[in-house]
N, CA, C and O of each residue as an XYZ file, in Angstrom:
888
protein
N    -111.369     15.946      9.370
C    -112.085     16.735      8.375
C    -112.579     15.876      7.208
O    -112.871     16.405      6.135
N    -112.673     14.583      7.402
C    -113.048     13.688      6.302
C    -114.455     13.952      5.790
O    -114.791     13.576      4.667
N    -115.285     14.602      6.616
C    -116.658     14.878      6.198
C    -116.814     16.289      5.641
O    -117.935     16.736      5.396
N    -115.696     17.000      5.437
C    -115.720     18.364      4.925
C    -115.439     18.352      3.425
O    -114.440     17.786      2.980
N    -116.323     18.977      2.646
C    -116.131     19.092      1.205
C    -116.241     20.559      0.806
O    -117.241     21.218      1.091
N    -115.203     21.061      0.143
C    -115.143     22.453     -0.286
C    -115.136     22.501     -1.812
O    -114.421     21.734     -2.457
N    -115.923     23.393     -2.382
C    -115.984     23.552     -3.829
C    -115.380     24.894     -4.230
O    -115.891     25.946     -3.847
N    -114.299     24.857     -4.998
C    -113.733     26.063     -5.590
C    -114.219     26.178     -7.029
O    -114.424     25.174     -7.711
N    -114.398     27.404     -7.474
C    -114.885     27.643     -8.835
C    -113.939     28.627     -9.513
O    -113.758     29.749     -9.042
N    -113.342     28.204    -10.615
C    -112.388     29.029    -11.352
C    -112.592     28.763    -12.837
O    -112.813     27.617    -13.228
N    -112.523     29.810    -13.686
C    -112.846     29.611    -15.111
C    -112.018     28.522    -15.780
O    -112.554     27.550    -16.312
N    -110.714     28.701    -15.744
C    -109.799     27.735    -16.376
C    -108.580     27.539    -15.486
O    -108.247     28.406    -14.679
N    -107.925     26.416    -15.633
C    -106.726     26.114    -14.859
C    -105.486     26.355    -15.710
O    -104.693     25.445    -15.951
N    -105.333     27.592    -16.157
C    -104.145     27.983    -16.897
C    -103.177     28.659    -15.929
O    -103.343     28.540    -14.715
N    -102.170     29.365    -16.443
C    -101.198     30.010    -15.563
C    -101.774     31.298    -14.986
O    -102.508     32.017    -15.664
N    -101.442     31.582    -13.750
C    -101.914     32.803    -13.106
C    -102.043     32.599    -11.610
O    -102.040     31.470    -11.119
N    -102.156     33.715    -10.886
C    -102.229     33.658     -9.436
C    -103.456     32.934     -8.917
O    -103.352     32.128     -7.992
N    -104.626     33.209     -9.502
C    -105.848     32.565     -9.023
C    -105.818     31.063     -9.272
O    -106.275     30.273     -8.446
N    -105.266     30.678    -10.434
C    -105.187     29.258    -10.757
C    -104.206     28.530     -9.843
O    -104.488     27.434     -9.359
N    -103.042     29.158     -9.613
C    -102.059     28.537     -8.728
C    -102.588     28.453     -7.308
O    -102.338     27.474     -6.605
N    -103.321     29.480     -6.883
C    -103.929     29.463     -5.547
C    -104.922     28.321     -5.424
O    -105.008     27.671     -4.382
N    -105.671     28.080     -6.494
C    -106.641     26.994     -6.480
C    -105.950     25.658     -6.236
O    -106.430     24.834     -5.457
N    -104.822     25.451     -6.906
C    -104.062     24.207     -6.728
C    -103.513     24.115     -5.307
O    -103.576     23.055     -4.684
N    -102.976     25.221     -4.796
C    -102.365     25.214     -3.465
C    -103.407     24.984     -2.370
O    -103.162     24.238     -1.422
N    -104.569     25.627     -2.505
C    -105.639     25.415     -1.523
C    -106.152     23.983     -1.601
O    -106.480     23.377     -0.581
N    -106.220     23.446     -2.814
C    -106.619     22.046     -2.986
C    -105.680     21.123     -2.218
O    -106.121     20.210     -1.519
N    -104.375     21.373     -2.358
C    -103.385     20.546     -1.664
C    -103.528     20.677     -0.147
O    -103.443     19.688      0.582
N    -103.746     21.912      0.322
C    -103.891     22.142      1.765
C    -105.140     21.445      2.309
O    -105.106     20.852      3.387
N    -106.231     21.520      1.564
C    -107.465     20.859      1.990
C    -107.279     19.351      2.052
O    -107.719     18.697      2.998
N    -106.619     18.805      1.030
C    -106.394     17.362      0.988
C    -105.528     16.906      2.150
O    -105.802     15.881      2.774
N    -104.476     17.674      2.438
C    -103.588     17.332      3.549
C    -104.311     17.407      4.887
O    -103.954     16.706      5.834
N    -105.330     18.261      4.959
C    -106.107     18.388      6.197
C    -107.194     17.322      6.299
O    -107.903     17.243      7.302
N    -107.321     16.497      5.244
C    -108.304     15.422      5.269
C    -109.649     15.775      4.674
O    -110.586     14.980      4.748
N    -109.763     16.968      4.080
C    -111.025     17.391      3.464
C    -111.065     16.973      1.995
O    -110.046     16.603      1.413
N    -112.244     17.037      1.417
C    -112.408     16.761     -0.013
C    -112.418     18.094     -0.758
O    -113.102     19.037     -0.359
N    -111.652     18.160     -1.841
C    -111.526     19.396     -2.613
C    -112.072     19.195     -4.018
O    -111.503     18.452     -4.818
N    -113.182     19.867     -4.309
C    -113.775     19.836     -5.643
C    -113.477     21.156     -6.338
O    -113.447     22.205     -5.695
N    -113.256     21.111     -7.649
C    -112.993     22.328     -8.408
C    -113.816     22.300     -9.688
O    -113.616     21.441    -10.547
N    -114.746     23.250     -9.808
C    -115.537     23.397    -11.031
C    -114.778     24.314    -11.976
O    -114.478     25.455    -11.625
N    -114.465     23.829    -13.166
C    -113.622     24.569    -14.102
C    -113.773     23.984    -15.500
O    -114.342     22.908    -15.685
N    -113.251     24.718    -16.477
C    -113.209     24.192    -17.834
C    -111.918     23.428    -18.106
O    -111.715     22.927    -19.211
N    -111.042     23.337    -17.101
C    -109.783     22.615    -17.264
C    -108.669     23.521    -17.727
O    -108.825     24.741    -17.765
N    -107.528     22.920    -18.085
C    -106.364     23.692    -18.506
C    -105.086     22.982    -18.136
O    -105.107     21.845    -17.665
N    -103.974     23.654    -18.350
C    -102.662     23.015    -18.191
C    -102.339     22.646    -16.753
O    -101.480     21.797    -16.519
N    -103.016     23.272    -15.772
C    -102.775     22.933    -14.364
C    -103.724     21.855    -13.845
O    -103.729     21.552    -12.652
N    -104.521     21.281    -14.733
C    -105.487     20.255    -14.318
C    -104.778     19.052    -13.705
O    -105.212     18.523    -12.682
N    -103.686     18.621    -14.333
C    -102.938     17.477    -13.810
C    -102.357     17.780    -12.442
O    -102.392     16.936    -11.546
N    -101.816     18.996    -12.275
C    -101.254     19.397    -10.983
C    -102.331     19.401     -9.904
O    -102.075     19.013     -8.764
N    -103.526     19.836    -10.262
C    -104.617     19.878     -9.289
C    -105.014     18.469     -8.863
O    -105.234     18.203     -7.681
N    -105.101     17.579     -9.835
C    -105.467     16.198     -9.500
C    -104.362     15.528     -8.695
O    -104.649     14.731     -7.802
N    -103.097     15.838     -8.998
C    -101.980     15.311     -8.220
C    -102.039     15.819     -6.781
O    -101.639     15.120     -5.850
N    -102.544     17.049     -6.607
C    -102.690     17.634     -5.267
C    -103.853     17.023     -4.495
O    -104.043     17.320     -3.316
N    -104.631     16.167     -5.158
C    -105.722     15.482     -4.473
C    -107.108     16.010     -4.786
O    -108.093     15.564     -4.197
N    -107.193     16.964     -5.716
C    -108.492     17.544     -6.053
C    -109.245     16.753     -7.099
O    -108.679     15.920     -7.806
N    -110.516     17.027     -7.181
C    -111.387     16.409     -8.183
C    -111.957     17.514     -9.070
O    -112.553     18.470     -8.575
N    -111.772     17.376    -10.370
C    -112.253     18.383    -11.313
C    -113.678     18.071    -11.744
O    -113.996     16.947    -12.134
N    -114.531     19.090    -11.667
C    -115.901     19.014    -12.167
C    -115.951     19.901    -13.409
O    -115.936     21.126    -13.290
N    -116.007     19.312    -14.574
C    -115.949     20.092    -15.810
C    -117.291     20.767    -16.087
O    -118.322     20.116    -16.257
N    -117.237     22.097    -16.124
C    -118.408     22.913    -16.429
C    -117.945     24.125    -17.236
O    -116.805     24.563    -17.082
N    -118.806     24.673    -18.093
C    -118.430     25.854    -18.889
C    -118.513     27.144    -18.077
O    -119.227     28.073    -18.454
N    -117.784     27.202    -16.963
C    -117.913     28.325    -16.028
C    -117.165     29.576    -16.476
O    -117.278     30.618    -15.831
N    -116.399     29.496    -17.571
C    -115.725     30.695    -18.073
C    -116.658     31.570    -18.896
O    -116.341     32.726    -19.174
N    -117.801     31.029    -19.285
C    -118.729     31.757    -20.143
C    -119.400     32.912    -19.407
O    -119.804     32.784    -18.252
N    -119.510     34.052    -20.108
C    -120.209     35.216    -19.567
C    -121.650     35.298    -20.068
O    -122.367     36.247    -19.752
N    -122.063     34.321    -20.833
C    -123.431     34.274    -21.337
C    -124.402     34.079    -20.172
O    -124.280     33.098    -19.439
N    -125.367     34.992    -19.982
C    -126.292     34.874    -18.849
C    -127.019     33.536    -18.791
O    -127.240     32.994    -17.708
N    -127.392     33.002    -19.954
C    -128.090     31.712    -19.983
C    -127.185     30.621    -19.418
O    -127.629     29.783    -18.633
N    -125.916     30.636    -19.821
C    -124.957     29.643    -19.335
C    -124.694     29.824    -17.845
O    -124.570     28.845    -17.109
N    -124.610     31.084    -17.398
C    -124.373     31.358    -15.981
C    -125.495     30.786    -15.121
O    -125.231     30.174    -14.086
N    -126.734     30.978    -15.536
C    -127.866     30.447    -14.775
C    -127.906     28.916    -14.844
O    -128.243     28.254    -13.863
N    -127.559     28.361    -16.008
C    -127.522     26.899    -16.140
C    -126.440     26.318    -15.233
O    -126.648     25.287    -14.593
N    -125.276     26.986    -15.177
C    -124.208     26.542    -14.288
C    -124.629     26.628    -12.826
O    -124.257     25.777    -12.017
N    -125.403     27.649    -12.488
C    -125.890     27.795    -11.113
C    -126.750     26.598    -10.719
O    -126.639     26.090     -9.603
N    -127.602     26.153    -11.627
C    -128.443     24.978    -11.338
C    -127.580     23.727    -11.178
O    -127.821     22.906    -10.293
N    -126.566     23.591    -12.048
C    -125.686     22.415    -11.954
C    -124.887     22.431    -10.650
O    -124.724     21.399     -9.997
N    -124.396     23.602    -10.285
C    -123.615     23.704     -9.045
C    -124.486     23.432     -7.827
O    -124.043     22.772     -6.887
N    -125.712     23.928     -7.832
C    -126.621     23.687     -6.707
C    -126.890     22.195     -6.554
O    -126.930     21.673     -5.441
N    -127.072     21.520     -7.677
C    -127.291     20.069     -7.643
C    -126.063     19.358     -7.110
O    -126.176     18.420     -6.321
N    -124.877     19.808     -7.543
C    -123.621     19.230     -7.074
C    -123.456     19.434     -5.571
O    -123.039     18.521     -4.858
N    -123.781     20.624     -5.097
C    -123.675     20.939     -3.666
C    -124.518     19.978     -2.842
O    -124.064     19.470     -1.817
N    -125.738     19.730     -3.288
C    -126.640     18.835     -2.562
C    -126.166     17.389     -2.638
O    -126.178     16.671     -1.638
N    -125.746     16.964     -3.833
C    -125.346     15.566     -4.013
C    -124.061     15.220     -3.268
O    -123.924     14.121     -2.730
N    -123.118     16.167     -3.239
C    -121.812     15.892     -2.617
C    -121.689     16.507     -1.227
O    -120.622     16.453     -0.616
N    -122.754     17.079     -0.735
C    -122.765     17.698      0.593
C    -121.638     18.713      0.759
O    -120.888     18.679      1.735
N    -121.537     19.615     -0.213
C    -120.532     20.679     -0.172
C    -120.861     21.645      0.962
O    -122.005     22.077      1.102
N    -119.863     21.981      1.764
C    -120.091     22.846      2.913
C    -119.868     24.316      2.608
O    -120.429     25.180      3.282
N    -119.040     24.618      1.582
C    -118.696     26.007      1.291
C    -118.300     26.126     -0.169
O    -117.651     25.234     -0.714
N    -118.696     27.243     -0.815
C    -118.317     27.532     -2.193
C    -117.365     28.713     -2.206
O    -117.610     29.724     -1.548
N    -116.277     28.585     -2.956
C    -115.239     29.608     -3.011
C    -115.007     29.984     -4.472
O    -114.544     29.161     -5.261
N    -115.329     31.230     -4.832
C    -115.203     31.696     -6.219
C    -114.023     32.633     -6.367
O    -113.718     33.414     -5.465
N    -113.343     32.549     -7.542
C    -112.133     33.324     -7.772
C    -112.193     34.187     -9.028
O    -111.192     34.795     -9.407
N    -113.351     34.247     -9.675
C    -113.499     35.053    -10.881
C    -114.966     35.381    -11.069
O    -115.833     34.690    -10.535
N    -115.249     36.431    -11.825
C    -116.597     37.007    -11.838
C    -117.676     36.120    -12.463
O    -118.704     35.870    -11.833
N    -117.459     35.644    -13.687
C    -118.498     34.845    -14.340
C    -118.865     33.603    -13.519
O    -120.045     33.390    -13.240
N    -117.883     32.778    -13.123
C    -118.235     31.629    -12.294
C    -118.724     32.021    -10.900
O    -119.446     31.267    -10.249
N    -118.318     33.219    -10.449
C    -118.767     33.661     -9.127
C    -120.276     33.879     -9.101
O    -120.930     33.588     -8.099
N    -120.829     34.390    -10.202
C    -122.279     34.571    -10.247
C    -123.002     33.226    -10.139
O    -124.001     33.108     -9.428
N    -122.496     32.224    -10.841
C    -123.105     30.894    -10.757
C    -122.979     30.339     -9.347
O    -123.938     29.790     -8.804
N    -121.795     30.482     -8.753
C    -121.568     29.972     -7.403
C    -122.412     30.733     -6.375
O    -122.939     30.143     -5.432
N    -122.531     32.043     -6.572
C    -123.335     32.870     -5.659
C    -124.800     32.426     -5.662
O    -125.414     32.262     -4.608
N    -125.345     32.235     -6.862
C    -126.736     31.800     -6.974
C    -126.924     30.399     -6.387
O    -127.926     30.126     -5.727
N    -125.956     29.515     -6.633
C    -126.039     28.159     -6.089
C    -125.946     28.164     -4.570
O    -126.654     27.417     -3.895
N    -125.066     29.014     -4.035
C    -124.906     29.099     -2.583
C    -126.177     29.615     -1.914
O    -126.585     29.108     -0.870
N    -126.798     30.624     -2.520
C    -128.026     31.162     -1.938
C    -129.172     30.151     -2.036
O    -130.010     30.063     -1.138
N    -129.200     29.399     -3.123
C    -130.255     28.399     -3.308
C    -130.119     27.257     -2.309
O    -131.122     26.709     -1.851
N    -128.889     26.897     -1.970
C    -128.643     25.756     -1.091
C    -128.302     26.167      0.346
O    -128.060     25.316      1.202
N    -128.288     27.486      0.599
C    -128.025     28.024      1.945
C    -126.646     27.602      2.459
O    -126.493     27.216      3.618
N    -125.639     27.685      1.570
C    -124.267     27.388      1.951
C    -123.462     28.686      1.996
O    -123.811     29.641      1.302
N    -122.398     28.745      2.792
C    -121.532     29.931      2.816
C    -120.875     30.144      1.460
O    -120.535     29.192      0.756
N    -120.704     31.410      1.114
C    -120.113     31.792     -0.165
C    -118.932     32.716      0.100
O    -119.084     33.761      0.733
N    -117.754     32.330     -0.387
C    -116.524     33.098     -0.188
C    -115.968     33.495     -1.551
O    -116.009     32.708     -2.496
N    -115.452     34.707     -1.649
C    -114.799     35.149     -2.885
C    -113.370     35.593     -2.577
O    -113.073     36.066     -1.481
N    -112.503     35.432     -3.555
C    -111.164     36.006     -3.469
C    -111.021     37.032     -4.575
O    -111.129     36.711     -5.758
N    -110.779     38.263     -4.178
C    -110.620     39.389     -5.095
C    -109.157     39.423     -5.527
O    -108.300     39.925     -4.800
N    -108.876     38.883     -6.723
C    -107.495     38.713     -7.168
C    -106.929     39.931     -7.898
O    -105.713     40.028     -8.058
N    -107.778     40.866     -8.345
C    -107.244     41.971     -9.135
C    -108.125     43.201     -9.061
O    -109.199     43.188     -8.460
N    -107.641     44.272     -9.690
C    -108.371     45.541     -9.709
C    -109.262     45.584    -10.946
O    -108.843     46.059    -12.002
N    -110.471     45.096    -10.818
C    -111.378     45.053    -11.966
C    -111.806     46.461    -12.359
O    -112.200     47.262    -11.512
N    -111.724     46.750    -13.648
C    -112.178     48.049    -14.136
C    -113.668     47.972    -14.428
O    -114.177     46.920    -14.816
N    -114.358     49.071    -14.245
C    -115.791     49.094    -14.510
C    -116.351     50.496    -14.458
O    -116.609     51.031    -13.380
N    -116.540     51.093    -15.625
C    -117.057     52.460    -15.663
C    -118.566     52.495    -15.846
O    -119.239     53.368    -15.299
N    -119.092     51.565    -16.602
C    -120.535     51.560    -16.841
C    -121.265     50.937    -15.652
O    -120.682     50.181    -14.875
N    -122.527     51.261    -15.528
C    -123.333     50.721    -14.433
C    -123.463     49.205    -14.533
O    -123.462     48.501    -13.523
N    -123.575     48.709    -15.773
C    -123.703     47.265    -15.986
C    -122.428     46.534    -15.582
O    -122.485     45.474    -14.960
N    -121.268     47.108    -15.939
C    -120.002     46.465    -15.589
C    -119.785     46.471    -14.080
O    -119.267     45.504    -13.522
N    -120.181     47.560    -13.417
C    -120.047     47.615    -11.966
C    -120.920     46.556    -11.297
O    -120.526     45.942    -10.306
N    -122.116     46.355    -11.859
C    -122.994     45.309    -11.327
C    -122.369     43.940    -11.527
O    -122.393     43.096    -10.632
N    -121.807     43.727    -12.715
C    -121.154     42.448    -13.019
C    -119.995     42.187    -12.055
O    -119.830     41.072    -11.561
N    -119.194     43.222    -11.791
C    -118.050     43.077    -10.893
C    -118.465     42.877     -9.439
O    -117.728     42.275     -8.658
N    -119.639     43.377     -9.075
C    -120.053     43.421     -7.674
C    -120.176     42.042     -7.031
O    -120.154     41.934     -5.805
N    -120.304     40.993     -7.831
C    -120.445     39.658     -7.247
C    -119.226     39.284     -6.407
O    -119.336     38.508     -5.458
N    -118.061     39.839     -6.758
C    -116.854     39.520     -6.009
C    -116.857     40.142     -4.612
O    -116.048     39.777     -3.759
N    -117.767     41.077     -4.389
C    -117.894     41.701     -3.072
C    -119.129     41.202     -2.328
O    -119.468     41.727     -1.268
N    -119.800     40.194     -2.875
C    -121.031     39.677     -2.264
C    -120.799     38.449     -1.391
O    -121.752     37.851     -0.892
N    -119.536     38.074     -1.207
C    -119.252     36.894     -0.398
C    -119.581     37.107      1.074
O    -119.528     38.229      1.577
N    -119.921     36.022      1.754
C    -120.069     36.085      3.208
C    -118.734     36.462      3.832
O    -118.678     37.068      4.902
N    -117.670     36.094      3.146
C    -116.335     36.588      3.447
C    -115.668     36.932      2.120
O    -115.761     36.173      1.155
N    -114.994     38.083      2.077
C    -114.308     38.535      0.865
C    -112.818     38.602      1.168
O    -112.392     39.321      2.072
N    -112.030     37.854      0.412
C    -110.581     37.834      0.588
C    -109.949     38.742     -0.457
O    -110.210     38.590     -1.651
N    -109.127     39.676     -0.024
C    -108.380     40.544     -0.938
C    -106.924     40.102     -0.928
O    -106.386     39.746      0.120
N    -106.279     40.123     -2.105
C    -104.905     39.633     -2.186
C    -103.863     40.671     -1.775
O    -102.668     40.376     -1.785
N    -104.293     41.872     -1.418
C    -103.364     42.905     -0.954
C    -104.155     44.007     -0.262
O    -105.378     44.073     -0.389
N    -103.456     44.874      0.472
C    -104.122     46.021      1.108
C    -104.649     46.978      0.039
O    -105.687     47.614      0.220
N    -103.919     47.073     -1.080
C    -104.376     47.919     -2.187
C    -105.716     47.425     -2.715
O    -106.644     48.211     -2.901
N    -105.812     46.122     -2.955
C    -107.067     45.548     -3.448
C    -108.181     45.732     -2.430
O    -109.313     46.045     -2.798
N    -107.871     45.542     -1.164
C    -108.877     45.725     -0.112
C    -109.400     47.155     -0.103
O    -110.590     47.386      0.106
N    -108.501     48.117     -0.333
C    -108.917     49.519     -0.399
C    -109.870     49.773     -1.553
O    -110.832     50.529     -1.418
N    -109.601     49.137     -2.692
C    -110.511     49.269     -3.843
C    -111.881     48.708     -3.518
O    -112.904     49.317     -3.833
N    -111.898     47.544     -2.886
C    -113.175     46.914     -2.534
C    -113.973     47.825     -1.608
O    -115.168     48.037     -1.810
N    -113.300     48.362     -0.588
C    -113.984     49.244      0.373
C    -114.505     50.511     -0.293
O    -115.564     51.016      0.080
N    -113.768     51.031     -1.279
C    -114.176     52.273     -1.926
C    -115.340     52.074     -2.899
O    -116.049     53.027     -3.225
N    -115.533     50.855     -3.355
C    -116.541     50.603     -4.378
C    -117.805     49.928     -3.866
O    -118.880     50.097     -4.440
N    -117.676     49.157     -2.779
C    -118.819     48.360     -2.326
C    -118.969     48.450     -0.809
O    -117.980     48.597     -0.092
N    -120.205     48.361     -0.324
C    -120.456     48.466      1.120
C    -120.202     47.144      1.847
O    -121.113     46.573      2.448
N    -118.962     46.667      1.787
C    -118.614     45.412      2.449
C    -118.323     45.688      3.922
O    -117.469     46.523      4.224
N    -119.002     45.017      4.841
C    -118.710     45.228      6.260
C    -117.239     44.929      6.558
O    -116.708     43.935      6.064
N    -116.580     45.756      7.342
C    -115.147     45.564      7.618
C    -114.817     44.157      8.121
O    -113.773     43.600      7.784
N    -115.709     43.594      8.924
C    -115.423     42.271      9.486
C    -115.556     41.152      8.451
O    -115.170     40.013      8.709
N    -116.104     41.484      7.281
C    -116.252     40.484      6.220
C    -115.116     40.527      5.210
O    -115.027     39.656      4.344
N    -114.240     41.535      5.309
C    -113.151     41.709      4.349
C    -111.823     41.368      5.010
O    -111.470     41.937      6.043
N    -111.094     40.438      4.409
C    -109.830     39.975      4.984
C    -108.727     40.012      3.935
O    -108.911     39.527      2.819
N    -107.584     40.586      4.289
C    -106.426     40.598      3.392
C    -105.591     39.341      3.641
O    -105.132     39.101      4.758
N    -105.401     38.547      2.596
C    -104.523     37.373      2.660
C    -103.580     37.469      1.467
O    -103.997     37.289      0.323
N    -102.318     37.750      1.735
C    -101.343     37.926      0.658
C    -101.062     36.595     -0.034
O    -101.110     35.531      0.583
N    -100.769     36.683     -1.323
C    -100.374     35.501     -2.074
C     -99.057     34.973     -1.531
O     -98.092     35.718     -1.363
N     -99.034     33.691     -1.264
C     -97.808     33.077     -0.794
C     -97.052     32.417     -1.937
O     -97.516     32.415     -3.077
N     -95.902     31.866     -1.634
C     -95.171     31.101     -2.631
C     -94.297     30.079     -1.901
O     -93.977     30.233     -0.723
N     -93.933     29.056     -2.623
C     -93.120     27.983     -2.064
C     -91.665     28.431     -2.047
O     -91.014     28.463     -3.091
N     -91.150     28.779     -0.868
C     -89.786     29.302     -0.772
C     -88.748     28.278     -1.212
O     -87.659     28.648     -1.649
N     -89.080     26.983     -1.100
C     -88.112     25.955     -1.489
C     -87.820     26.005     -2.983
O     -86.747     25.594     -3.424
N     -88.782     26.512     -3.766
C     -88.569     26.606     -5.215
C     -87.515     27.639     -5.565
O     -86.955     27.603     -6.661
N     -87.232     28.572     -4.640
C     -86.242     29.619     -4.874
C     -85.007     29.452     -3.985
O     -84.189     30.366     -3.883
N     -84.871     28.294     -3.345
C     -83.755     28.038     -2.458
C     -82.535     27.601     -3.277
O     -82.580     26.550     -3.916
N     -81.437     28.388     -3.273
C     -80.254     28.032     -4.071
C     -79.674     26.663     -3.721
O     -79.063     26.008     -4.565
N     -79.868     26.234     -2.475
C     -79.296     24.963     -2.032
C     -79.894     23.780     -2.808
O     -79.235     22.758     -3.001
N     -81.142     23.932     -3.245
C     -81.820     22.824     -3.932
C     -81.495     22.774     -5.428
O     -81.927     21.850     -6.118
N     -80.748     23.745     -5.936
C     -80.425     23.797     -7.367
C     -78.995     23.299     -7.577
O     -78.054     23.843     -7.000
N     -78.839     22.280     -8.391
C     -77.518     21.693     -8.615
C     -76.659     22.616     -9.476
O     -77.184     23.355    -10.308
N     -75.336     22.575     -9.278
C     -74.427     23.382    -10.114
C     -74.558     23.038    -11.597
O     -74.400     23.909    -12.452
N     -74.848     21.768    -11.906
C     -75.005     21.348    -13.293
C     -76.193     22.046    -13.947
O     -76.125     22.468    -15.101
N     -77.256     22.158    -13.207
C     -78.447     22.822    -13.751
C     -78.165     24.305    -13.987
O     -78.575     24.872    -15.000
N     -77.471     24.915    -13.056
C     -77.123     26.334    -13.201
C     -76.245     26.542    -14.432
O     -76.438     27.489    -15.194
N     -75.275     25.638    -14.613
C     -74.369     25.750    -15.763
C     -75.134     25.613    -17.079
O     -74.879     26.352    -18.030
N     -76.071     24.666    -17.128
C     -76.865     24.471    -18.348
C     -77.712     25.701    -18.648
O     -77.860     26.101    -19.803
N     -78.268     26.296    -17.591
C     -79.125     27.470    -17.774
C     -78.293     28.673    -18.227
O     -78.718     29.427    -19.102
N     -77.127     28.850    -17.641
C     -76.250     29.949    -18.057
C     -75.888     29.830    -19.535
O     -75.858     30.821    -20.265
N     -75.614     28.601    -19.959
C     -75.245     28.384    -21.353
C     -76.436     28.644    -22.271
O     -76.294     29.259    -23.328
N     -77.611     28.169    -21.856
C     -78.810     28.337    -22.687
C     -79.202     29.803    -22.811
O     -79.679     30.234    -23.861
N     -79.001     30.575    -21.735
C     -79.400     31.983    -21.740
C     -78.254     32.922    -22.141
O     -78.457     34.130    -22.260
N     -77.059     32.372    -22.349
C     -75.928     33.205    -22.723
C     -75.462     34.117    -21.610
O     -75.096     35.265    -21.861
N     -75.471     33.615    -20.368
C     -75.079     34.423    -19.211
C     -73.613     34.152    -18.880
O     -73.222     33.010    -18.637
N     -72.827     35.190    -18.875
C     -71.408     35.039    -18.571
C     -71.201     34.837    -17.071
O     -72.006     35.305    -16.266
N     -70.113     34.133    -16.689
C     -69.813     33.952    -15.251
C     -69.696     35.301    -14.540
O     -69.025     36.210    -15.029
N     -70.343     35.426    -13.401
C     -70.297     36.669    -12.642
C     -71.299     37.717    -13.096
O     -71.468     38.739    -12.431
N     -71.963     37.481    -14.215
C     -72.948     38.449    -14.714
C     -74.213     38.402    -13.851
O     -74.712     37.322    -13.537
N     -74.719     39.557    -13.477
C     -75.903     39.618    -12.613
C     -77.179     39.417    -13.416
O     -77.298     39.857    -14.560
N     -78.126     38.740    -12.785
C     -79.412     38.449    -13.428
C     -80.533     38.921    -12.507
O     -80.517     38.644    -11.308
N     -81.497     39.627    -13.067
C     -82.684     40.037    -12.317
C     -83.841     39.133    -12.751
O     -84.178     39.079    -13.934
N     -84.440     38.432    -11.807
C     -85.559     37.538    -12.105
C     -86.848     38.128    -11.552
O     -86.944     38.407    -10.357
N     -87.829     38.317    -12.410
C     -89.149     38.740    -11.952
C     -90.101     37.572    -12.140
O     -90.486     37.243    -13.262
N     -90.473     36.953    -11.039
C     -91.333     35.769    -11.081
C     -92.787     36.206    -11.149
O     -93.463     36.313    -10.126
N     -93.257     36.455    -12.354
C     -94.636     36.906    -12.536
C     -95.097     36.585    -13.948
O     -94.293     36.464    -14.872
N     -96.401     36.451    -14.091
C     -96.984     36.194    -15.409
C     -96.659     37.343    -16.350
O     -96.657     38.506    -15.946
N     -96.384     37.009    -17.616
C     -95.961     38.019    -18.586
C     -97.165     38.817    -19.080
O     -97.787     38.476    -20.086
N     -97.479     39.888    -18.349
C     -98.573     40.772    -18.728
C     -98.196     42.180    -18.270
O     -97.487     42.340    -17.277
N     -98.667     43.196    -18.987
C     -98.210     44.570    -18.765
C     -98.407     45.033    -17.320
O     -97.533     45.695    -16.760
N     -99.551     44.690    -16.711
C     -99.840     45.251    -15.392
C     -99.059     44.585    -14.262
O     -99.196     44.977    -13.103
N     -98.230     43.567    -14.592
C     -97.356     42.979    -13.574
C     -96.080     43.801    -13.369
O     -95.333     43.561    -12.420
N     -95.827     44.782    -14.265
C     -94.728     45.705    -14.036
C     -93.392     45.313    -14.629
O     -92.356     45.802    -14.181
N     -93.389     44.436    -15.637
C     -92.118     44.032    -16.237
C     -91.373     45.226    -16.861
O     -90.147     45.312    -16.785
N     -92.136     46.144    -17.481
C     -91.502     47.303    -18.099
C     -90.786     48.167    -17.062
O     -89.729     48.735    -17.340
N     -91.364     48.263    -15.872
C     -90.723     49.031    -14.799
C     -89.430     48.345    -14.347
O     -88.437     49.002    -14.035
N     -89.464     47.008    -14.320
C     -88.262     46.266    -13.934
C     -87.134     46.501    -14.948
O     -85.980     46.699    -14.569
N     -87.481     46.475    -16.233
C     -86.490     46.720    -17.286
C     -85.948     48.145    -17.190
O     -84.747     48.373    -17.336
N     -86.844     49.096    -16.944
C     -86.416     50.496    -16.806
C     -85.491     50.670    -15.607
O     -84.491     51.384    -15.676
N     -85.838     50.009    -14.515
C     -85.017     50.102    -13.296
C     -83.635     49.495    -13.533
O     -82.628     50.030    -13.070
N     -83.594     48.372    -14.260
C     -82.304     47.749    -14.558
C     -81.432     48.684    -15.412
O     -80.220     48.767    -15.212
N     -82.060     49.379    -16.357
C     -81.312     50.332    -17.175
C     -80.754     51.485    -16.357
O     -79.633     51.939    -16.588
N     -81.556     51.962    -15.385
C     -81.095     53.051    -14.520
C     -79.938     52.603    -13.640
O     -78.991     53.357    -13.415
N     -80.020     51.363    -13.139
C     -78.947     50.836    -12.296
C     -77.647     50.708    -13.102
O     -76.564     51.029    -12.612
N     -77.777     50.236    -14.343
C     -76.603     50.088    -15.195
C     -75.958     51.443    -15.478
O     -74.734     51.576    -15.490
N     -76.816     52.452    -15.707
C     -76.314     53.813    -15.985
C     -75.640     54.414    -14.744
O     -75.160     55.547    -14.789
């Protein structure tokens, strides 16, 4: 796959599922012998992405300004031609519009990953969101998300694929954690020996359900 170059487009490389997926796909592409380019404004995961073998192309792709979106589309199209990019993969709406326009201009496949349930009541917002359903292939991160896509946009069934978010099981393997580290963490968090701990591995935001986890823990205690 040494002649294969894939371009992912993500606004910023901060914490989150789409950003972590970008790093993981970059690593998988590199291990398969392909070249992995990522157009982004950068962020705290930039070093991890480069360590995974990816190359960062710095562009203001987080901007929702129409002028910037069209300018980014021209830059991406030029990049596609210069680096012989075979496929563009977008993970967020603003950069997806730039990638979509670049893909159509250069006649390359365009793939989107629908990472969340985008809200959109106005006609303009629905149009803005619709780019995530315009991929030659649309990846949904859950059956729930896939149902939303089907209910809102006329995506052919064969173009919509559910791919669940994965995770590195070794990171949660108790065997790989030393007793010393556990002891230090218990002391730092004030956890008594034998005390049960509930861990929710998710970004700290309301729609991830942390409040429900806290409520459930209270019910269990009662």
